[in-house]
N, C-alpha and C positions, 0 to 999 in steps of 0.2 A: 504494500500500500504506500509506503514511504517513497519508494522509487517512482511509482506511478503519479503520486501527488506532485513531487518535485518536477518530473518530466512534463506533466500537464501545465504546471505554473510557468515553466520555462517556455513552453510552446505558446501559451496564451499571452504572457506579459514580456517575454524576452524579445528584444529587438534583433531579429535575424540579420537585418541590414548592417548592424554594427555588432556582430557576434563577439569580437574580442573584448570590447569595452563594456557592452551592455548585457552580455550573457556569460561568456566564458570566465570573466573575472568577478562576477557577482556570486559571492559565497553561497547565498541561499539557493541559487540555481545549480550549484555544483555539489551539494551535500549528498546527492545520490551516489557520487563516486565512492564516498566512504561506505555507504550502505552496500554497494556492490562488492567492495573489498571484504567487508565483514561477512557477507553471504558466501563468498568464495572460500573464506577461511573456515567457516562452519561446514561447508560442503566437503572440503578436502580433509579436514581433521576428523569429522564425525561420520560422514555418510559415503564418501566416494573413495574407494581404494584405488588410487592412481596407479599403483603397481600392477593392478589387474587389467587396466585399460590397454588396448593394443596401441603401440606407438604409431603405427600407420594411420589408425583412425584419428588420433590426436593431430598428427601432421596434416592430414587431409582437411580436418576441421579448421585448423589454423590457416591453411592456405586459402580455403574457400572464404572465410571471414575477411582475411587480409585482402584478397582480390576484390571482394565487394566493397570494402572500405576504400581501396584505391580507386575503384571505378567511380564511386560517389564523389570522392575528393577531386578527381579529374573533371567530372561534370560541373562541380561547383567552381573550379578554377577556370573553366571555359565560360562561366557566366550563367550557366543553366543550373537552377536549384531544383533538382527533382524532389518529388514528394518524399522519397526515401531519406533525404537529407535530414528530415525531422526525426528519423529513427536513430540519429547520432547517440542519444543517451543510452541506447540499447546495443548498437553494434560496436561502439568504441569499448565499452567494458567487456563485451563478448570477445573482442580481439585480445584484450589484455588477459582475460581469464584463459583463453585458449593458449596463449603464449606461456602463461604460468604453469598450466597443466602439462604442456609439452616439456617445459624445462624440468618440472618435477619428475616426469617419466624418464627423462634422459639423464637426470642427476647422477644416478649410479653408474651409467655408462661412461661418464667423463671422470677420469681420475683427477683427484684434487691437485696433483702436481703437474698436470699437463699444461701446455701453452694455451690451449683453448680455455681451460678453467681459469688461468691467470688473466686472460683477456676478459673473460666474463666478469671476474671480480673487479677489474679496473673499470669496465663499462658500468657496472653496478654502482661503483663509487662516484662516477661522474654523472650519473643520471639526474641527480637533483640540480647540478649545475646546468645541464642541458635544459631542464625545465625553466630555470631562472633566466638563462641568457639567450635562449633561442630567438626571442624577438629582437634583441639587440643585434644579433648576427644577421637576422633577416633584414632589419632596417639598414644595416651597413652594406649588405651585399646587393640589394635590389638596384641601387643607382649604378653600381659597377658592372652588373651583369645583365641589365635589361635588354641589351642588344644581342645577347647570346641565346641559343636554343634553350628551351626550358630544362632539358636534361642536364646541360652544363651549368646552368644557373643553380639547379638543385644540388648538383655535386659540389659546387663552390660553397653553397649554404651549409651542406653537411660538413665539409672540411673546416670551414670557419667556426661553426658551432662546436665541432669536436675539439678544435684547438683551444677555444675559449674555455670550454667545459673542462678539458684536461688541465689547463693552467690553473683554473680556480680550484679544481679538486685537489691537485698536488700542493699548490701554494697556500691555499686558505683552509679548505675543509679538513685535510689530513692533519695539519698541526692543531687545529681546534679540537678535533675528535681525540687526538692523542693527549691533549692537555686536560680533558674532562676528568672529573673525579671518578674513582672506582668505588663501588659500594659492594659490601659483602652481602650475600643472600641471607 
């Protein structure tokens, strides 16, 4: 009910023409993200034995949801806002949940000391910086790459975002987290 009420409020009162400032950054319109995460936690910890799910099914599910999300994103970028765009509060968390379930399934297959695991740990550490600074990178890169094909512009955006997030993760977040107090259980 909570997710439905929030999604309905966002659809009725959220200004889709100004998604970033009038919907995405309005906390009361994004509370459903917390609810989705909590529901996934309950599902994984209490009801869904991820180890019994076939990896192929999880991979196919992830790819289908990712493909649908990319299609809708492409349509929106082209100026067409299909009706399915209003399903964002549902397919975005579904994509995140599918990625988490797939990662949980593959967790045992990846050794903790492997290069892939180390890369995953680093990407996890910089994910909050990506969230914080991706708009800064986007604002900086658009004037420089507006004449390039969209694929190159997107690659430049990913590269710049990765550089900023990596720098912030290593130079700011890691020292702050290392300095925090440790508490005994």
